[in-house]
Every structure is written in C-alpha cells, then in structure tokens.
C-alpha positions in Angstrom: 2.5 -29.9 -4.1 -1.1 -30.7 -3.1 -0.7 -28.6 0.0 -0.3 -25.4 -2.0 -3.5 -25.8 -4.1 -5.8 -24.1 -1.5 -3.4 -21.2 -1.2 -3.2 -20.8 -5.0 -6.9 -21.0 -5.4 -7.5 -18.4 -2.6 -5.0 -16.1 -4.3 -6.7 -16.5 -7.7 -10.1 -15.9 -6.1 -8.8 -12.7 -4.4 -7.2 -11.4 -7.6 -10.4 -12.2 -9.6 -12.6 -10.4 -7.1 -10.3 -7.4 -7.0 -10.0 -7.2 -10.8 -13.7 -7.8 -11.3 -14.6 -5.1 -8.9 -12.4 -2.5 -10.7 -13.7 -3.5 -14.1 -17.4 -3.5 -13.0 -16.9 0.0 -11.5 -15.3 1.2 -14.7 -18.2 -0.1 -16.9 -21.1 0.6 -14.7 -20.1 3.9 -13.0 -21.3 7.3 -14.2 -19.1 9.1 -16.6 -20.0 12.8 -16.3 -16.7 14.6 -16.6 -16.5 18.3 -15.9 -13.7 20.8 -15.1 -14.2 20.5 -11.3 -13.9 16.7 -11.3 -10.6 16.8 -13.3 -8.9 19.3 -10.9 -6.7 18.2 -8.0 -8.6 17.9 -4.7 -7.1 18.9 -1.4 -9.8 18.6 1.2 -11.9 21.4 -0.3 -9.1 23.9 -0.2 -7.8 25.4 -3.5 -4.5 23.8 -4.4 -1.5 25.9 -3.8 1.3 26.2 -6.4 4.3 24.0 -5.7 7.9 24.9 -6.4 9.6 23.2 -9.4 11.0 19.9 -8.2 8.3 19.4 -5.6 9.8 21.2 -2.7 11.4 19.7 0.4 9.8 17.3 2.9 10.8 17.2 6.5 12.9 14.2 7.5 10.1 13.0 9.8 8.1 11.7 6.9 11.0 9.4 5.9 11.7 8.4 9.5 8.1 7.5 10.1 8.1 5.3 6.9 11.4 3.7 8.1 9.9 3.0 11.5 6.8 1.3 10.0 9.0 -0.8 7.6 11.4 -1.9 10.4 8.6 -3.0 12.7 6.6 -4.7 9.9 9.7 -6.7 8.9 10.4 -7.6 12.5 6.9 -9.0 12.9 7.1 -10.9 9.7 10.2 -12.7 11.0 9.3 -13.1 14.6 5.9 -14.8 14.1 7.2 -17.9 12.2 10.2 -18.1 14.4 8.0 -18.2 17.5 5.9 -21.0 16.0 8.9 -23.2 15.1 11.3 -22.3 17.9 11.4 -25.7 19.6 12.4 -27.5 16.4 15.3 -25.1 15.6 17.2 -25.1 18.8 20.0 -22.8 20.0 20.9 -21.7 16.5 17.5 -20.0 16.1 17.9 -18.3 19.4 21.3 -16.8 18.4 20.1 -15.8 15.0 17.0 -14.1 16.4 19.1 -12.3 19.0 21.3 -10.9 16.2 18.2 -9.9 14.3 16.7 -8.1 17.2 20.0 -6.2 17.8 19.8 -5.1 14.2 16.3 -3.9 14.7 17.2 -2.1 17.9 20.0 -0.3 16.0 17.4 1.0 13.5 15.1 2.0 16.4 17.9 3.9 18.1 18.7 5.7 14.9 15.1 6.8 14.5 14.9 7.8 18.2 18.1 9.8 18.0 16.9 11.6 14.8 13.6 12.7 16.5 11.3 10.4 14.6 9.4 9.5 17.7 8.6 13.1 18.8 5.3 14.4 17.5 5.4 18.2 17.5 
C-alpha cells in the first residue's frame, strides 16, 4: 500500500490546485455583467436560429469521435503490454493480436464510411 501513497498525494495536489484556481478566479475576477456578455458567442458572428431539436449533424462528426476513441484506447492498452511483454509469454501475444484485429475492424468501418476523407 505504501507504493500508492505518492500517486494519491499527486492526485490530491492536482485536484486541490484545479479547484483552488477555479475558486480564486470566481472570487477575484471582475463581475461586470451586461447584455453582450450574457449572449451566446460564435466567433464574432451573430448567432443564427437553430431548428427545434438542434438540427442534424453529419456522420463525420461521430466518425471522427469514434476514431479518436478507438486509437486512444489502443494506445492505453498497447503501452503497458509492451512494457510487460516478456513476463507474459505467448498468451499476451495472442491476446494482443485479437485486440489489434478488433481495432482494425473499427478502423475499416470508419474508412469505409468516409471518416478519413476531409472534404
């Protein structure tokens, strides 16, 4: 259990710094509200009315999000596997091959749906 103490302390310090920064900004920042500050901001352009229900988004938004998630998860699993590969043996090799095949299926789906084409 002593091995986890530095990790817990680092996490507590990071949380305390983040929470302290937000609280200090809320207490010390200027509070001059006016109509312009309370309106939605879209890069200096007047906001356009949206249809009820929010309208439709192209599938590319979701495919791009899926692509980032798939490759982030792949890296999360590949790095520890590479570090401890020698101690795990052939079982780890087979499991990682199955995992990579699963990732390639997701990649092929995104490729086929046009998620990699930037028009």
